[in-house]
Structure formats: C-alpha cells, structure tokens
N, CA and C atoms as a LAMMPS dump frame, in Angstrom:
ITEM: TIMESTEP
0
ITEM: NUMBER OF ATOMS
642
ITEM: BOX BOUNDS ff ff ff
-5.0000000000000000e+02 5.0000000000000000e+02
-5.0000000000000000e+02 5.0000000000000000e+02
-5.0000000000000000e+02 5.0000000000000000e+02
ITEM: ATOMS id mol type element x y z
1 1 1 N 364.26 372.394 136.227
2 1 2 C 363.262 371.577 135.535
3 1 3 C 361.896 371.777 136.183
4 2 1 N 360.893 372.115 135.372
5 2 2 C 359.557 372.318 135.91
6 2 3 C 358.945 370.984 136.324
7 3 1 N 358.036 371.04 137.297
8 3 2 C 357.346 369.837 137.756
9 3 3 C 355.884 369.912 137.348
10 4 1 N 355.323 368.775 136.992
11 4 2 C 353.911 368.725 136.649
12 4 3 C 353.08 368.873 137.921
13 5 1 N 352.078 369.737 137.905
14 5 2 C 351.244 369.897 139.101
15 5 3 C 350.408 368.649 139.374
16 6 1 N 350.04 368.495 140.618
17 6 2 C 349.152 367.402 140.987
18 6 3 C 347.785 367.574 140.337
19 7 1 N 347.183 366.462 139.997
20 7 2 C 345.789 366.428 139.568
21 7 3 C 345.043 365.527 140.55
22 8 1 N 343.746 365.456 140.425
23 8 2 C 342.981 364.571 141.304
24 8 3 C 343.454 363.127 141.167
25 9 1 N 343.79 362.726 139.942
26 9 2 C 344.234 361.348 139.712
27 9 3 C 345.611 361.088 140.309
28 10 1 N 346.57 361.984 140.053
29 10 2 C 347.918 361.745 140.584
30 10 3 C 347.938 361.898 142.102
31 11 1 N 347.077 362.759 142.632
32 11 2 C 346.963 362.885 144.083
33 11 3 C 346.516 361.554 144.692
34 12 1 N 345.515 360.94 144.092
35 12 2 C 344.997 359.672 144.612
36 12 3 C 346.044 358.567 144.494
37 13 1 N 346.756 358.538 143.381
38 13 2 C 347.806 357.539 143.199
39 13 3 C 348.911 357.72 144.234
40 14 1 N 349.302 358.971 144.458
41 14 2 C 350.359 359.251 145.429
42 14 3 C 349.907 358.899 146.839
43 15 1 N 348.668 359.224 147.173
44 15 2 C 348.139 358.918 148.498
45 15 3 C 348.141 357.41 148.741
46 16 1 N 347.736 356.655 147.743
47 16 2 C 347.731 355.193 147.867
48 16 3 C 349.138 354.665 148.123
49 17 1 N 350.108 355.202 147.379
50 17 2 C 351.489 354.77 147.572
51 17 3 C 352.031 355.135 148.943
52 18 1 N 351.686 356.313 149.435
53 18 2 C 352.184 356.764 150.735
54 18 3 C 351.651 355.912 151.881
55 19 1 N 350.369 355.587 151.841
56 19 2 C 349.809 354.824 152.962
57 19 3 C 350.259 353.366 152.921
58 20 1 N 350.654 352.896 151.747
59 20 2 C 351.235 351.554 151.671
60 20 3 C 352.652 351.546 152.237
61 21 1 N 353.314 352.684 152.13
62 21 2 C 354.712 352.807 152.537
63 21 3 C 354.864 353.153 154.014
64 22 1 N 353.907 353.906 154.568
65 22 2 C 354.036 354.42 155.935
66 22 3 C 352.784 354.071 156.742
67 23 1 N 352.888 353.139 157.685
68 23 2 C 351.721 352.741 158.482
69 23 3 C 351.111 353.891 159.281
70 24 1 N 351.919 354.868 159.674
71 24 2 C 351.385 356.002 160.433
72 24 3 C 350.474 356.858 159.559
73 25 1 N 350.841 357.036 158.3
74 25 2 C 349.971 357.767 157.38
75 25 3 C 348.714 356.955 157.074
76 26 1 N 348.873 355.656 156.972
77 26 2 C 347.71 354.795 156.76
78 26 3 C 346.739 354.925 157.932
79 27 1 N 347.286 355.056 159.143
80 27 2 C 346.442 355.203 160.323
81 27 3 C 345.576 356.447 160.267
82 28 1 N 346.092 357.511 159.653
83 28 2 C 345.293 358.735 159.511
84 28 3 C 344.072 358.459 158.644
85 29 1 N 344.286 357.792 157.523
86 29 2 C 343.181 357.513 156.6
87 29 3 C 342.147 356.607 157.263
88 30 1 N 342.622 355.631 158.029
89 30 2 C 341.699 354.732 158.726
90 30 3 C 340.854 355.511 159.74
91 31 1 N 341.496 356.427 160.458
92 31 2 C 340.8 357.156 161.526
93 31 3 C 340.012 358.36 161.029
94 32 1 N 340.549 359.063 160.033
95 32 2 C 339.955 360.348 159.646
96 32 3 C 339.509 360.413 158.193
97 33 1 N 339.737 359.352 157.439
98 33 2 C 339.369 359.372 156.032
99 33 3 C 340.425 360.066 155.191
100 34 1 N 340.193 360.091 153.897
101 34 2 C 341.144 360.714 152.979
102 34 3 C 340.934 362.226 152.942
103 35 1 N 342.01 362.971 152.763
104 35 2 C 341.863 364.431 152.664
105 35 3 C 341.276 364.819 151.313
106 36 1 N 340.523 365.906 151.269
107 36 2 C 340.029 366.38 149.972
108 36 3 C 341.179 366.962 149.167
109 37 1 N 341.079 366.881 147.863
110 37 2 C 342.086 367.514 147.006
111 37 3 C 341.482 368.758 146.381
112 38 1 N 342.121 369.879 146.612
113 38 2 C 341.672 371.129 146.004
114 38 3 C 342.896 371.985 145.733
115 39 1 N 342.746 372.909 144.816
116 39 2 C 343.834 373.819 144.457
117 39 3 C 343.295 375.239 144.499
118 40 1 N 343.998 376.112 145.191
119 40 2 C 343.608 377.517 145.19
120 40 3 C 344.015 378.159 143.865
121 41 1 N 343.271 379.172 143.467
122 41 2 C 343.557 379.866 142.215
123 41 3 C 344.919 380.558 142.31
124 42 1 N 345.864 380.205 141.42
125 42 2 C 347.182 380.857 141.486
126 42 3 C 347.066 382.351 141.187
127 43 1 N 347.916 383.137 141.814
128 43 2 C 347.929 384.559 141.513
129 43 3 C 348.017 385.423 142.753
130 44 1 N 347.862 386.702 142.533
131 44 2 C 348.035 387.709 143.582
132 44 3 C 347.111 387.48 144.77
133 45 1 N 345.826 387.258 144.51
134 45 2 C 344.859 387.158 145.602
135 45 3 C 345.201 386.014 146.551
136 46 1 N 345.558 384.869 146.009
137 46 2 C 345.885 383.727 146.861
138 46 3 C 347.161 383.979 147.654
139 47 1 N 348.134 384.628 147.046
140 47 2 C 349.362 384.942 147.78
141 47 3 C 349.063 385.882 148.946
142 48 1 N 348.197 386.856 148.725
143 48 2 C 347.796 387.756 149.811
144 48 3 C 347.07 386.976 150.905
145 49 1 N 346.195 386.065 150.513
146 49 2 C 345.474 385.265 151.507
147 49 3 C 346.443 384.462 152.372
148 50 1 N 347.452 383.872 151.761
149 50 2 C 348.412 383.069 152.524
150 50 3 C 349.219 383.957 153.473
151 51 1 N 349.563 385.165 153.044
152 51 2 C 350.246 386.096 153.951
153 51 3 C 349.348 386.416 155.146
154 52 1 N 348.061 386.616 154.89
155 52 2 C 347.122 386.902 155.984
156 52 3 C 346.988 385.721 156.937
157 53 1 N 347.288 384.519 156.464
158 53 2 C 347.184 383.319 157.294
159 53 3 C 348.464 383.033 158.079
160 54 1 N 349.494 383.855 157.881
161 54 2 C 350.743 383.661 158.622
162 54 3 C 350.494 383.801 160.127
163 55 1 N 350.883 382.789 160.886
164 55 2 C 350.92 382.834 162.354
165 55 3 C 349.575 383.166 163.004
166 56 1 N 348.482 382.858 162.303
167 56 2 C 347.148 382.985 162.894
168 56 3 C 346.363 381.735 162.514
169 57 1 N 345.184 381.578 163.082
170 57 2 C 344.35 380.438 162.719
171 57 3 C 343.847 380.61 161.287
172 58 1 N 343.534 379.477 160.651
173 58 2 C 342.965 379.542 159.304
174 58 3 C 341.686 380.369 159.294
175 59 1 N 340.862 380.191 160.312
176 59 2 C 339.586 380.913 160.369
177 59 3 C 339.813 382.417 160.415
178 60 1 N 340.786 382.855 161.214
179 60 2 C 341.08 384.281 161.328
180 60 3 C 341.594 384.839 160.01
181 61 1 N 342.527 384.126 159.384
182 61 2 C 343.067 384.585 158.108
183 61 3 C 342.003 384.653 157.032
184 62 1 N 341.135 383.648 156.984
185 62 2 C 340.074 383.622 155.977
186 62 3 C 339.079 384.761 156.196
187 63 1 N 338.813 385.097 157.451
188 63 2 C 337.858 386.168 157.75
189 63 3 C 338.375 387.519 157.256
190 64 1 N 339.651 387.795 157.505
191 64 2 C 340.232 389.057 157.034
192 64 3 C 340.26 389.084 155.511
193 65 1 N 340.611 387.96 154.907
194 65 2 C 340.667 387.907 153.445
195 65 3 C 339.285 388.135 152.828
196 66 1 N 338.258 387.582 153.439
197 66 2 C 336.902 387.779 152.924
198 66 3 C 336.516 389.256 152.973
199 67 1 N 336.849 389.928 154.081
200 67 2 C 336.542 391.361 154.181
201 67 3 C 337.341 392.159 153.158
202 68 1 N 338.586 391.728 152.917
203 68 2 C 339.413 392.41 151.921
204 68 3 C 338.794 392.288 150.535
205 69 1 N 338.339 391.098 150.179
206 69 2 C 337.721 390.895 148.866
207 69 3 C 336.467 391.752 148.697
208 70 1 N 335.727 391.919 149.782
209 70 2 C 334.517 392.74 149.714
210 70 3 C 334.862 394.213 149.533
211 71 1 N 335.987 394.639 150.117
212 71 2 C 336.376 396.053 150.079
213 71 3 C 337.167 396.385 148.818
214 72 1 N 338.085 395.514 148.437
215 72 2 C 338.955 395.759 147.284
216 72 3 C 338.543 394.791 146.178
217 73 1 N 337.684 395.268 145.301
218 73 2 C 337.112 394.401 144.269
219 73 3 C 337.134 395.124 142.922
220 74 1 N 337.897 394.581 141.96
221 74 2 C 338.647 393.326 141.99
222 74 3 C 339.938 393.459 142.798
223 75 1 N 340.388 392.332 143.338
224 75 2 C 341.597 392.342 144.161
225 75 3 C 342.814 392.157 143.256
226 76 1 N 343.376 393.282 142.839
227 76 2 C 344.569 393.289 141.992
228 76 3 C 345.662 394.075 142.708
229 77 1 N 346.924 393.905 142.32
230 77 2 C 347.994 394.677 142.972
231 77 3 C 347.784 396.181 142.844
232 78 1 N 347.374 396.614 141.659
233 78 2 C 347.187 398.048 141.431
234 78 3 C 346.075 398.606 142.315
235 79 1 N 344.981 397.882 142.392
236 79 2 C 343.855 398.372 143.194
237 79 3 C 344.194 398.318 144.68
238 80 1 N 344.909 397.275 145.095
239 80 2 C 345.318 397.182 146.502
240 80 3 C 346.146 398.404 146.892
241 81 1 N 347.068 398.805 146.022
242 81 2 C 347.941 399.94 146.326
243 81 3 C 347.19 401.267 146.354
244 82 1 N 345.992 401.296 145.793
245 82 2 C 345.217 402.541 145.781
246 82 3 C 344.51 402.799 147.112
247 83 1 N 344.497 401.806 148.006
248 83 2 C 343.855 401.964 149.31
249 83 3 C 344.895 402.399 150.339
250 84 1 N 344.503 403.307 151.229
251 84 2 C 345.459 403.795 152.219
252 84 3 C 345.49 402.884 153.444
253 85 1 N 346.441 403.156 154.341
254 85 2 C 346.636 402.306 155.51
255 85 3 C 345.387 402.252 156.387
256 86 1 N 344.743 403.383 156.566
257 86 2 C 343.562 403.431 157.432
258 86 3 C 342.462 402.516 156.897
259 87 1 N 342.248 402.544 155.594
260 87 2 C 341.207 401.709 154.994
261 87 3 C 341.52 400.223 155.166
262 88 1 N 342.78 399.851 154.962
263 88 2 C 343.146 398.439 155.032
264 88 3 C 343.231 397.94 156.47
265 89 1 N 343.634 398.8 157.393
266 89 2 C 343.617 398.395 158.799
267 89 3 C 342.183 398.169 159.271
268 90 1 N 341.242 398.91 158.674
269 90 2 C 339.84 398.719 159.006
270 90 3 C 339.322 397.354 158.577
271 91 1 N 339.963 396.765 157.574
272 91 2 C 339.608 395.42 157.116
273 91 3 C 340.13 394.364 158.082
274 92 1 N 341.225 394.707 158.793
275 92 2 C 341.798 393.754 159.741
276 92 3 C 343.285 393.52 159.579
277 93 1 N 343.94 394.312 158.727
278 93 2 C 345.375 394.166 158.529
279 93 3 C 346.149 394.677 159.738
280 94 1 N 347.166 393.922 160.145
281 94 2 C 348.144 394.454 161.088
282 94 3 C 349.105 395.347 160.305
283 95 1 N 349.85 396.184 161.013
284 95 2 C 350.802 397.057 160.329
285 95 3 C 351.843 396.237 159.566
286 96 1 N 352.289 395.135 160.174
287 96 2 C 353.318 394.307 159.543
288 96 3 C 352.801 393.643 158.27
289 97 1 N 351.623 393.045 158.337
290 97 2 C 351.095 392.363 157.155
291 97 3 C 350.69 393.346 156.065
292 98 1 N 350.296 394.537 156.465
293 98 2 C 350.011 395.578 155.484
294 98 3 C 351.279 395.914 154.707
295 99 1 N 352.399 396.041 155.414
296 99 2 C 353.674 396.329 154.749
297 99 3 C 354.072 395.184 153.825
298 100 1 N 353.891 393.957 154.29
299 100 2 C 354.237 392.795 153.467
300 100 3 C 353.427 392.78 152.17
301 101 1 N 352.127 393.012 152.292
302 101 2 C 351.261 392.945 151.113
303 101 3 C 351.531 394.1 150.154
304 102 1 N 351.92 395.245 150.694
305 102 2 C 352.318 396.348 149.808
306 102 3 C 353.61 395.986 149.071
307 103 1 N 354.539 395.334 149.763
308 103 2 C 355.779 394.907 149.103
309 103 3 C 355.483 393.964 147.941
310 104 1 N 354.591 393.009 148.176
311 104 2 C 354.218 392.054 147.131
312 104 3 C 353.552 392.778 145.964
313 105 1 N 352.638 393.68 146.28
314 105 2 C 351.923 394.414 145.231
315 105 3 C 352.892 395.209 144.361
316 106 1 N 353.811 395.913 145.002
317 106 2 C 354.779 396.717 144.24
318 106 3 C 355.686 395.826 143.395
319 107 1 N 356.098 394.695 143.96
320 107 2 C 356.984 393.79 143.225
321 107 3 C 356.31 393.263 141.962
322 108 1 N 355.019 392.985 142.049
323 108 2 C 354.291 392.494 140.874
324 108 3 C 354.106 393.618 139.858
325 109 1 N 353.699 394.783 140.329
326 109 2 C 353.47 395.92 139.426
327 109 3 C 354.76 396.319 138.712
328 110 1 N 355.875 396.282 139.438
329 110 2 C 357.163 396.696 138.868
330 110 3 C 357.838 395.588 138.055
331 111 1 N 357.251 394.401 138.059
332 111 2 C 357.808 393.305 137.28
333 111 3 C 358.894 392.511 137.98
334 112 1 N 359.094 392.77 139.271
335 112 2 C 360.125 392.035 140.011
336 112 3 C 359.661 390.639 140.419
337 113 1 N 358.356 390.443 140.519
338 113 2 C 357.801 389.133 140.86
339 113 3 C 356.858 388.708 139.735
340 114 1 N 357.316 387.819 138.848
341 114 2 C 356.481 387.393 137.707
342 114 3 C 355.47 386.333 138.128
343 115 1 N 354.491 386.741 138.902
344 115 2 C 353.621 385.766 139.557
345 115 3 C 352.848 384.898 138.57
346 116 1 N 352.518 385.435 137.403
347 116 2 C 351.759 384.65 136.429
348 116 3 C 352.636 383.643 135.688
349 117 1 N 353.948 383.774 135.816
350 117 2 C 354.854 382.86 135.11
351 117 3 C 355.553 381.888 136.055
352 118 1 N 355.211 381.918 137.329
353 118 2 C 355.902 381.058 138.286
354 118 3 C 355.748 379.58 137.934
355 119 1 N 354.579 379.191 137.453
356 119 2 C 354.349 377.772 137.159
357 119 3 C 355.236 377.266 136.025
358 120 1 N 355.855 378.182 135.278
359 120 2 C 356.752 377.786 134.19
360 120 3 C 358.187 377.58 134.683
361 121 1 N 358.443 377.879 135.956
362 121 2 C 359.789 377.822 136.506
363 121 3 C 359.985 376.544 137.304
364 122 1 N 361.255 376.205 137.569
365 122 2 C 361.496 375.034 138.409
366 122 3 C 361.286 375.422 139.871
367 123 1 N 361.038 374.438 140.747
368 123 2 C 360.677 374.745 142.14
369 123 3 C 361.688 375.615 142.877
370 124 1 N 362.964 375.388 142.653
371 124 2 C 363.974 376.183 143.355
372 124 3 C 363.894 377.647 142.946
373 125 1 N 363.697 377.903 141.656
374 125 2 C 363.59 379.283 141.183
375 125 3 C 362.296 379.939 141.674
376 126 1 N 361.223 379.167 141.734
377 126 2 C 359.967 379.697 142.285
378 126 3 C 360.194 380.146 143.725
379 127 1 N 360.819 379.267 144.499
380 127 2 C 361.069 379.558 145.913
381 127 3 C 361.903 380.828 146.067
382 128 1 N 362.965 380.957 145.291
383 128 2 C 363.837 382.123 145.422
384 128 3 C 363.154 383.395 144.925
385 129 1 N 362.331 383.292 143.889
386 129 2 C 361.605 384.463 143.398
387 129 3 C 360.637 384.989 144.454
388 130 1 N 359.974 384.077 145.137
389 130 2 C 359.016 384.489 146.165
390 130 3 C 359.718 385.035 147.406
391 131 1 N 360.717 384.334 147.887
392 131 2 C 361.363 384.744 149.143
393 131 3 C 362.272 385.958 148.973
394 132 1 N 362.474 386.398 147.743
395 132 2 C 363.227 387.64 147.522
396 132 3 C 362.422 388.864 147.958
397 133 1 N 361.108 388.687 148.131
398 133 2 C 360.231 389.785 148.528
399 133 3 C 360.113 389.806 150.046
400 134 1 N 360.384 390.954 150.66
401 134 2 C 360.27 391.06 152.111
402 134 3 C 358.828 390.807 152.541
403 135 1 N 358.663 389.857 153.449
404 135 2 C 357.328 389.481 153.899
405 135 3 C 356.936 388.094 153.43
406 136 1 N 357.69 387.571 152.452
407 136 2 C 357.461 386.2 152
408 136 3 C 358.64 385.358 152.463
409 137 1 N 358.423 384.602 153.524
410 137 2 C 359.448 383.705 154.027
411 137 3 C 359.248 382.307 153.48
412 138 1 N 360.041 381.356 153.952
413 138 2 C 359.926 379.98 153.461
414 138 3 C 358.521 379.394 153.611
415 139 1 N 357.865 379.634 154.762
416 139 2 C 356.535 379.055 154.961
417 139 3 C 355.547 379.567 153.918
418 140 1 N 355.532 380.87 153.687
419 140 2 C 354.598 381.453 152.726
420 140 3 C 354.884 380.952 151.321
421 141 1 N 356.162 380.923 150.951
422 141 2 C 356.538 380.457 149.615
423 141 3 C 356.144 378.997 149.414
424 142 1 N 356.474 378.16 150.382
425 142 2 C 356.185 376.73 150.241
426 142 3 C 354.685 376.454 150.268
427 143 1 N 353.954 377.202 151.08
428 143 2 C 352.504 377.012 151.126
429 143 3 C 351.862 377.426 149.811
430 144 1 N 352.348 378.507 149.212
431 144 2 C 351.835 378.923 147.901
432 144 3 C 352.161 377.868 146.846
433 145 1 N 353.372 377.353 146.879
434 145 2 C 353.778 376.327 145.916
435 145 3 C 352.93 375.069 146.058
436 146 1 N 352.542 374.762 147.286
437 146 2 C 351.763 373.556 147.557
438 146 3 C 350.285 373.75 147.213
439 147 1 N 349.688 374.837 147.696
440 147 2 C 348.242 375.014 147.576
441 147 3 C 347.804 375.657 146.267
442 148 1 N 348.612 376.552 145.712
443 148 2 C 348.208 377.259 144.493
444 148 3 C 348.824 376.656 143.237
445 149 1 N 350.104 376.294 143.311
446 149 2 C 350.763 375.717 142.142
447 149 3 C 350.641 374.199 142.113
448 150 1 N 350.197 373.609 143.224
449 150 2 C 349.965 372.158 143.323
450 150 3 C 351.208 371.343 142.984
451 151 1 N 352.38 371.86 143.369
452 151 2 C 353.602 371.098 143.133
453 151 3 C 353.59 369.852 144.02
454 152 1 N 354.122 368.743 143.538
455 152 2 C 353.933 367.468 144.237
456 152 3 C 354.862 367.203 145.416
457 153 1 N 356.006 367.897 145.479
458 153 2 C 357.005 367.51 146.475
459 153 3 C 357.47 368.7 147.306
460 154 1 N 356.519 369.334 147.98
461 154 2 C 356.805 370.493 148.828
462 154 3 C 356.383 370.161 150.253
463 155 1 N 357.215 370.531 151.22
464 155 2 C 356.814 370.361 152.619
465 155 3 C 357.178 371.632 153.387
466 156 1 N 356.189 372.376 153.881
467 156 2 C 356.462 373.602 154.643
468 156 3 C 356.893 373.247 156.068
469 157 1 N 358.17 372.983 156.224
470 157 2 C 358.678 372.405 157.472
471 157 3 C 358.538 373.339 158.672
472 158 1 N 358.285 374.617 158.431
473 158 2 C 358.094 375.546 159.535
474 158 3 C 356.657 375.66 159.997
475 159 1 N 355.773 374.84 159.454
476 159 2 C 354.351 374.926 159.781
477 159 3 C 354.066 374.228 161.109
478 160 1 N 353.443 374.946 162.039
479 160 2 C 353.209 374.393 163.376
480 160 3 C 352.187 373.263 163.373
481 161 1 N 351.145 373.393 162.56
482 161 2 C 350.145 372.322 162.499
483 161 3 C 350.773 371.046 161.949
484 162 1 N 351.607 371.202 160.946
485 162 2 C 352.3 370.048 160.371
486 162 3 C 353.213 369.399 161.407
487 163 1 N 353.984 370.219 162.117
488 163 2 C 354.893 369.692 163.14
489 163 3 C 354.122 368.968 164.24
490 164 1 N 352.989 369.544 164.638
491 164 2 C 352.171 368.921 165.683
492 164 3 C 351.622 367.579 165.214
493 165 1 N 351.143 367.542 163.979
494 165 2 C 350.599 366.291 163.439
495 165 3 C 351.676 365.216 163.367
496 166 1 N 352.867 365.581 162.911
497 166 2 C 353.959 364.608 162.831
498 166 3 C 354.325 364.106 164.224
499 167 1 N 354.407 365.016 165.182
500 167 2 C 354.727 364.618 166.551
501 167 3 C 353.719 363.599 167.072
502 168 1 N 352.441 363.846 166.796
503 168 2 C 351.403 362.973 167.332
504 168 3 C 351.371 361.615 166.637
505 169 1 N 351.435 361.6 165.313
506 169 2 C 351.313 360.297 164.636
507 169 3 C 352.58 359.457 164.782
508 170 1 N 353.72 360.132 164.976
509 170 2 C 354.986 359.411 165.137
510 170 3 C 355.345 359.195 166.611
511 171 1 N 354.471 359.662 167.513
512 171 2 C 354.687 359.516 168.967
513 171 3 C 356.047 360.067 169.392
514 172 1 N 356.357 361.264 168.905
515 172 2 C 357.616 361.911 169.268
516 172 3 C 357.472 362.593 170.626
517 173 1 N 358.557 362.751 171.377
518 173 2 C 358.464 363.362 172.706
519 173 3 C 358.283 364.876 172.68
520 174 1 N 358.527 365.499 171.528
521 174 2 C 358.406 366.958 171.409
522 174 3 C 358.169 367.31 169.944
523 175 1 N 357.868 368.579 169.713
524 175 2 C 357.688 369.029 168.338
525 175 3 C 358.998 368.887 167.566
526 176 1 N 358.963 368.314 166.38
527 176 2 C 360.186 368.225 165.582
528 176 3 C 360.57 369.587 165.016
529 177 1 N 361.855 369.823 164.896
530 177 2 C 362.345 371.047 164.265
531 177 3 C 362.153 370.937 162.756
532 178 1 N 362.348 372.06 162.066
533 178 2 C 362.245 372.035 160.605
534 178 3 C 363.25 371.049 160.016
535 179 1 N 364.463 371.041 160.552
536 179 2 C 365.483 370.113 160.057
537 179 3 C 365.046 368.671 160.264
538 180 1 N 364.455 368.394 161.414
539 180 2 C 363.989 367.032 161.696
540 180 3 C 362.826 366.642 160.792
541 181 1 N 361.967 367.615 160.47
542 181 2 C 360.851 367.329 159.565
543 181 3 C 361.368 366.977 158.176
544 182 1 N 362.375 367.708 157.71
545 182 2 C 362.955 367.367 156.406
546 182 3 C 363.498 365.937 156.417
547 183 1 N 364.139 365.544 157.502
548 183 2 C 364.688 364.185 157.591
549 183 3 C 363.568 363.146 157.671
550 184 1 N 362.568 363.419 158.503
551 184 2 C 361.459 362.478 158.662
552 184 3 C 360.657 362.307 157.375
553 185 1 N 360.647 363.349 156.551
554 185 2 C 359.829 363.313 155.338
555 185 3 C 360.557 362.71 154.139
556 186 1 N 361.81 362.341 154.3
557 186 2 C 362.565 361.752 153.185
558 186 3 C 361.837 360.558 152.551
559 187 1 N 361.27 359.648 153.36
560 187 2 C 360.582 358.498 152.745
561 187 3 C 359.326 358.876 151.958
562 188 1 N 358.835 360.1 152.136
563 188 2 C 357.613 360.517 151.448
564 188 3 C 357.892 361.11 150.066
565 189 1 N 359.159 361.33 149.739
566 189 2 C 359.485 361.847 148.411
567 189 3 C 359.075 360.826 147.354
568 190 1 N 358.635 361.257 146.179
569 190 2 C 358.498 362.634 145.679
570 190 3 C 357.092 363.201 145.863
571 191 1 N 356.412 362.779 146.942
572 191 2 C 355.019 363.18 147.159
573 191 3 C 354.838 363.85 148.519
574 192 1 N 355.789 364.675 148.925
575 192 2 C 355.682 365.29 150.251
576 192 3 C 354.511 366.264 150.35
577 193 1 N 354.09 366.844 149.235
578 193 2 C 352.907 367.714 149.265
579 193 3 C 351.661 366.922 149.644
580 194 1 N 351.567 365.71 149.144
581 194 2 C 350.41 364.861 149.445
582 194 3 C 350.442 364.456 150.917
583 195 1 N 351.626 364.101 151.415
584 195 2 C 351.76 363.777 152.837
585 195 3 C 351.393 364.979 153.703
586 196 1 N 351.799 366.168 153.282
587 196 2 C 351.468 367.384 154.033
588 196 3 C 349.96 367.595 154.089
589 197 1 N 349.29 367.443 152.965
590 197 2 C 347.831 367.607 152.941
591 197 3 C 347.159 366.583 153.855
592 198 1 N 347.684 365.37 153.875
593 198 2 C 347.127 364.332 154.74
594 198 3 C 347.335 364.684 156.211
595 199 1 N 348.5 365.191 156.545
596 199 2 C 348.795 365.564 157.933
597 199 3 C 347.98 366.778 158.369
598 200 1 N 347.795 367.739 157.485
599 200 2 C 346.921 368.874 157.799
600 200 3 C 345.487 368.383 158.027
601 201 1 N 345.057 367.451 157.195
602 201 2 C 343.715 366.867 157.337
603 201 3 C 343.569 366.22 158.714
604 202 1 N 344.584 365.487 159.125
605 202 2 C 344.58 364.869 160.459
606 202 3 C 344.477 365.944 161.542
607 203 1 N 345.291 366.982 161.421
608 203 2 C 345.317 368.038 162.443
609 203 3 C 343.94 368.694 162.578
610 204 1 N 343.335 369.056 161.457
611 204 2 C 342.039 369.732 161.496
612 204 3 C 340.933 368.798 161.986
613 205 1 N 340.967 367.558 161.53
614 205 2 C 339.921 366.605 161.897
615 205 3 C 339.961 366.278 163.388
616 206 1 N 341.15 366.082 163.925
617 206 2 C 341.259 365.715 165.336
618 206 3 C 340.936 366.876 166.261
619 207 1 N 340.878 368.069 165.718
620 207 2 C 340.514 369.228 166.526
621 207 3 C 339.116 369.731 166.188
622 208 1 N 338.377 368.91 165.467
623 208 2 C 336.984 369.212 165.112
624 208 3 C 336.844 370.561 164.433
625 209 1 N 337.827 370.894 163.584
626 209 2 C 337.763 372.166 162.873
627 209 3 C 336.665 372.123 161.826
628 210 1 N 335.982 373.247 161.675
629 210 2 C 334.963 373.346 160.629
630 210 3 C 335.599 373.659 159.283
631 211 1 N 336.902 373.976 159.289
632 211 2 C 337.61 374.25 158.037
633 211 3 C 338.263 372.956 157.59
634 212 1 N 337.761 372.365 156.529
635 212 2 C 338.32 371.113 156.041
636 212 3 C 339.01 371.288 154.698
637 213 1 N 338.849 372.455 154.085
638 213 2 C 339.447 372.704 152.775
639 213 3 C 340.556 373.727 152.94
640 214 1 N 341.808 373.273 152.759
641 214 2 C 342.933 374.182 152.89
642 214 3 C 343.004 375.127 151.697
C-alpha cells in the first residue's frame, strides 16, 4: 500500500503530536526551535547526492555534489556514464563511491531501478528496489525515502547523527544500536520521519552547523 508523502501541513500536525507525546522531543523544540520542512527533488541526482553523503559530513558530501553538477550538466544516468574514472575522481569521487554511482546509473538505464515510479510503490517495495543495487544499503535507501519521497514513517536507524541525538536527549549511557533505535522509536509511529528530522535538527543546531537544511 502506497503512503501519502508529507506536506508542510501534515508535517506540522505530526510535529505537534510528537512533542505532546514525548517530552524529550518537546525539549528539542523549546531549546532549538522547530526544524524546517523541505523535500529534495526525487530522482537520479538526489540519489547520487545521498550516496556521496555516505559516511562523510554533510558539508563534504554537498561540496562534491556541487562540483559534480558543475561538471556533469545535465546530471543524468546516461551522461554520468559518459565520464571516465579520471574525470570523476577529479570531482572528488572515491573509487568505491564511483563504483556505486555507476551501478545506480546502469540500473536506471537498463530499467532495473524504476526510479521515477518509486513513489507509486509501497515502502517495503521501494526499500527492496533500492537495496537490490550494490552501493545502496539500508541507510541510503531510507534517507532517500525520507528526504526525497517524503514518506512519513521512515527512520534510518544506522545514521550516526540520529543515534547521537537519541543518546543525548534520552540520556543513554552509550550510542543505541539500530535495533535499539527501532524499539525506542515505536512510540513515534506513524511519524518517525518527522521525529528523525527533529533529531537531525537538534544534532546540527547543538553543533553550530551552518547546514540547517537536510
């Protein structure tokens, strides 16, 4: 069953419900304000950007993506595949991420990844379609579902910033595991995406990050 994407209105309604339900989430809003609501443009370019953001800072991932957009314009799977390794490494690609992005490009060109039709699928099928491609793990798939498709009930439990934020607001003695995050987030259903955005907002704000828009 497909899920309706979040809108500015449903995001605000969900946020209000979450902070009424969880005093720790309410504390974030009191201390750091409400998170902005934005949606990245669904499609190939955003998926590539999220891959570039794997296991690096947001600033680093965004910088490489900006250089890529300047070099490969328009940024399409076909055009990406027309550039050789030397050209793309010059933009800032590691060998591993270059391989991942080539896998994604080929999957889209060959019709194995119907990226333009993902929003018509149910969340489980979206997740499996994305993670079937080498280089797209659970974190990348869930982050794409959250930021680009704006699905309402996604939590990227392997995200370190999210785990750190949960540890701090819940006063946990250590970083929670992915399994523990799934358990801790049960009360936030069916709005775990909204809780995630709020926790990311807390993480960035408390570290004085200049990046406030995920």
